[in-house]
N, C-alpha and C positions, 0 to 999 in steps of 0.2 A: 898145427893148432895144439895148444896146451890142454890137458885134461884137468877137471876140477880136482882140488886137493882131496887126497884120499881120506883125510880126517873128517870130512863132511859127509854124513850119511843122510840121504833124503828118502823118505818113503813117499808113496803115491799121494797121500793126502797133503803132505807138505808141498810137493811139487805143484799140485793143482792150485793150492792157495797162493803159492809164490808166483806162478806164471799167469794167474788171472787178475792179479792186482792192477789197478788203473794208475799206478805211478811207478817210477823206476826204483828198483831195489837192487843194490850192489853190495856184495860182501868182499872185504879185502883182508889179507893177513897182516901181520905186524910189519912186513917189509913194504906194504903198500901195493902188493900185487892183487889184482882182481881174481878171486877164486870162484865167484858165482855172480851171475847177473840174470835178471828175469827177462821175459819177452819184451815188456814195456821199456826197459832200460835200453835194450838193443835198438828198438824203434826210435826212442827219444834221441839217442846219440848217433843214429844212422849207421849202425854196425850190422853186418850180416849176422844171422842167428848163431849164437854160441862163440862168436869171434872175439868177444871182449875178455873172455877168461884167459889169464896169463899176462894181460896188459897191465902196465903201471897205472895207478889211479890218476897220476898227473897228466896222462894223455887226454883226460876229459876236462882239463882245466887250461885256460889260455896260458901261453908260454910265459907271459910277463909275471904270472903269479906263482910259477913253479917253485922258485927258491923259498919263498915264505911258506908255501903250503907244505913242503916237506917237513919243515920245523913244526908247524901246527899239527901235522899228522902224527909225527913221532911223539910229541908232547901228549896228545890225546891217547895214544896207545899205552903210554906209561901210566896215565891216570884217567882211565875211561869213565865217563859218566853219560847217561842218557840225556840228551839236550837237543833243542832246536837251534838251527842256525838261520841267519838271514833276516832276523827280526830288526827292523829299522835300518837295514842296509841292503845293498844290491850285490848278490853273488852271481858270478858268470861261469858258464860251462861252454864247451866247444864240441861240435860234432866231428865225426871222422873226416868230413870234407873241410873242416876248419871254420864252420859257421858258428858264431857266438850267439848265445841266448841267455836271458836271465833265469835264475832258478832259485828255489827255496829248498834247503836241505835240512833234514833231521837225522841225528846220529843215535845209534844204539851199539851195544857190544855184547859179546858172549864168548865163552870158552868151550872148546871141544878138545878133549884129550890133552889138557894143560896148555893148549895153544890159544892165544888171544886173537879174536876176529872182531872187526868193526863192521857194523851194518849201517848203510846209508840209504835213506829214503829221499828220492829226488823228484821235485815237481817243477814243471815248466810254467813260469809266471809271465810269459811274454804278453798274453792278452791282458792280464791285469795291469802291467806297466803301460801298455798302449792306452787303456782306458784312463789311467791316471794322467797321462800326458794330454789326452783329449779333454779331460775336465779342466786342466790348467789352461789349455788353449781357449776353451770356451769362456772361462772367466775373463781372460784377456779380451776376447771378442766382445763380451758384455760391457766391459769398461769402455771400449771404443764406441759401442752403440750409445752408451750414456753420454759420452762426450759429443757424439753427433746430434743427439736430441737437444743438448744444451745449445749447440750452435744453431740448430733449426729454430729453437725458441727465440734466440737472440736475433736471428735474421727476420723472423716474423714481427717481433717488437719493433725493430728498426723500420720495417716497411710500413707498419701501422703508424708509427710516429711521423714518417715521411708524408704519408697520405693526410695525416691530421694537419700538418703544417701547410700543405697545399690547400686544404679546405679552408683553413683560416685566412690564407692569402686571398682566396677567391671571395670570401665574405668581405674582406677589407676593400677589394676592388669594387664590389657592388655598392658599398656605401659611398665611395668616392666618385662614382660616375652615374648621375641621374639619367643622362641621355640613353645609357645602355641598361637601364634598370630592368626593363621587360625581358630583354635577352638574358641578362644576368640571372634574373629570377628563374627563368626556364632552365638555365644551366645549373643553378643551385638545386632545383627540383630533381634534375637528372642525376646529379652527384649524390644527393641524399637517397634517391631511389637505389642507385648502385651500391651505396654504402649499406643500406638496409638489407639488400639482397646478399651482399657480401657477408655481412654479419650473420644473417640467417643461414646461409650456405656454409660458411666457415665453422660456425658453432656446431653444425650437424656433421660435416665431413671430418673435422678435427677430433670430435668427441670419440668416435669409434676407434680409430687407430691409437689414440692416446690411452684410452681405457684398456685396449688390448695390450699395449706396452706395459702399463702399470700392473695389470693383473698377472701377466706372464712373468715379470720380474719378481713379483711377490711369490709366485708359485715355484720359480726356479730355486729360491732359497730353501725350499722344503725338500728338494730332491738331492740328497747327499750321498747316496750309495751308487755303486757301479750298475746295479740292476735297474736303476731308474734312468739310465742314460737316454733311452728312447724318449722319455717324457721331457728331459732337458732339451734334446734336439728339437722336438716339436715346438716348444715354447720359444726357443731362440729363433727358429724360422718364422714364427708369428711376429716376433719383434722386428726382424729384418724386413719382413713384408710391410709392416705398419710404417716403419721409418721411410721405406721407398714410397709408400703412398703419400706421406706428408711432403716428401721432397718433390714428387710429381705435382702436387697441388700448388706448392710455392713456385715451382717453375712456370706453371700456367699463369699464375698471377703476375710473375715478372715479365713473361712474354707479352701479356695483355698490356701491362704498363708501358713497355717499350713501344708497342704498336700505337697506343693512344698518344704517346708523347712524340711520335714521329722519329724515334731513334733507331728504327730497324734499317740497316744499310743493306742494299741489294748488290751483291758482288757476283755476277755471272762468270762462269768458266766452262771450258769444254772438258768433258769427262765421259768415260765408258759407262753407259747406263746399265748394262748387264752385270758388270762387276759391282757397281754401286748397289743395285737391288739385291744381288746375291749376298753381299756383306750384311745388308740390313736384315735379311731373312735369318742369317745365322745369329744375329743379335737378338732377334725377336723369338727365336725358337724356345728360349727358356720360359716364355710366358704361355706357351701352348698348353691347353687342357689335355687330359689323357686322350691319345690317338687323334688329336687334331693334326692337320697337315697343311702346309703352305706350298702351293704349286705355282711355278713361275714360267711364263712363256714370253718370248720377245720376237718382234717382227721388224725387219729392216736393219739399217746400219746401227751399230751400237753407240755411236758418238752423238751426244746432244750438247746443248748449251743453255745453262741456267745457273741460278744460285743453288749449289748442291746442299748448302746448310739449311736453307729454307725448305727445299724439297724433302730433305731428310725428316724435318719436323712434320711436314704434311703426311708423308708415308707412315711414319711411326704412329701418329695419332690415328690415322684411318685403320692401320693394321691392329693397333691395340683395341679399337672398338670392335673390329671384326672378330678378334679372339674372344673379347669379353662377352659379346652378345650372341656368340655362336655356341651350340652345344658340343659336348664331347664327340669325337670321331668325325667332326665336320671338316670339310675341305675348303680352304680359303684360296682363291685364285687371284693372281696378279698377272696382268698383261701389259707390256709396253710396246709401242709402235712408233718408230721414228721415220718420218718422211722428210722430204727436202726442206720444208718450211715449218713443219709442225711435229711436236712430240705429244703422244697420247698415252696416258697411264690410267688403268682401271683396276679397281679392287672389288672383288665380288665375294660375298659370304653367304652362308646358309643359316643366318641367325634369326632373331625374333622379328626383324623388320620394324618399320616406322609407320604408325597410324597415319592415314591420309590427312586427317584433320591437323596433325602436328607438323606435317612436312613444310608448310609455308613458313614456320618459325625456326626451321632447323639451324640456321646460322646466326641466330640472335644470341647475345650474351646471356649467360646463365640459364638458357632454355634447355629443359630436359623433357623428352617425350613422355607421355602419360604411362607408357608400359615399361619404363625403366626406373621408376621412383624408388624401387627397393634395391637397385644396383648402384654401387658407389660411383660418384662422378661429380664434376663441378658445373657442367653445362657450358664450359669455356672452350673445350677442344675443337669443335667444328667451327666456332666463331673465329678462332685463331687460324684454323686451316683456310677458311674463306679469305681472311685478310692476307695471308701469306701468298695464296694463289693470285690474288689481285695484284700484289706487289711484283709478282713475276710476269705480269701482263697476261695471265692465263684465265681460264674459265673452269668452273666446276659444275658438274651436273650429277644427278642421282636418280635412281629408280629403286623403289622399295615396295614390298608387299608384306603384310603381316604373316609371320610364321614361315615365310618363303625366302627371307634374306634381303640384302641390299647391295646395290652396285653404285660405286662412286667413280666418275670418269673425269679426269683432269686433262686439259689441253693447254699447252703453252708454246710460244715460238721456239723453233730449233736453231735460230740464228740471231745475230745482233740486230734488234730493231727497237723502236720506241725509246723508252728511257734506259734501255740496255746499251744504247749507242754511246 
């Protein structure tokens, strides 16, 4: 191990100041040899204490820069000036193990007994670079979200235009057929009622997420510093959540439209129920509130027979409701039982429950129980669930008590019968 240059005399006060600094300090002679380095520099470059003394400065720089750096160092030694380096550019350093990291370096100089020394202050800017890259990535994400919002708006406009054309066609048919006038008038009343309820519900359900998106985008523009990163992250998550809410609402409208138009095709198949449910639980875990937990139990053979796509929609809807209407730390139970001719699936939660007076209307379109008016929803989910279960030749039953939770039980054939044949 080399000893420090004898021309450098350090007293106790200098050494305390030198070694307590919170950035790397390195002193080199005119030959580029390190004659002094503080504790922080050794830690920064992963060298054992005092082992940097006697090493060439270029060992702290990636090999690809050695040739140029020797020239820069010699030029600075001949004409030394105090100056900062790295402004507007990225400098790289390398640890003893060969790990590169970005740094910012400031230079100084002094003479001791007619010998010239260069003083380098080295700061690790890895975290700053990571934050800058994160800001760039978030800007790109924001652009993608804006594009997604435009697509959602276009999809909604197309759907409304399509429904408007259908309504006009219905009105034309009413005028052309006097014999079906009464029936057509009733149909028109139903369509108008659905339209009014749709407009009322859509105006309410779309307003909140759209307002959230607009306000969050406006606030994002105000947060421009690294210290405000948590605020940017919070608003970006609000935007993503609102976009997902709009997408879910549109998907429910599209599903209802396909059901009403008789365009839902039932394609049954054999599959492993346990693997199917486990995969769904993994997908739904991201929606869980703090300390909520989904527990799954299966009885009987794992193989069943039904339309797995329709069954997935049914389970996702029921699980989403269980999560949404249950408190934090609640346990949600799923149980499946496959017998020779019948498959049974039940989902039990510890949520707010359903008032007795509301249960008779539970599967009606746009119906929402009186105790969930302040919780977001369209009132279409259980209606679609009931229709899908019916298409699978199944039945759905429920039991619920206020503040004690709800249990939904679905049964459907485990083999090819009825319209599955």
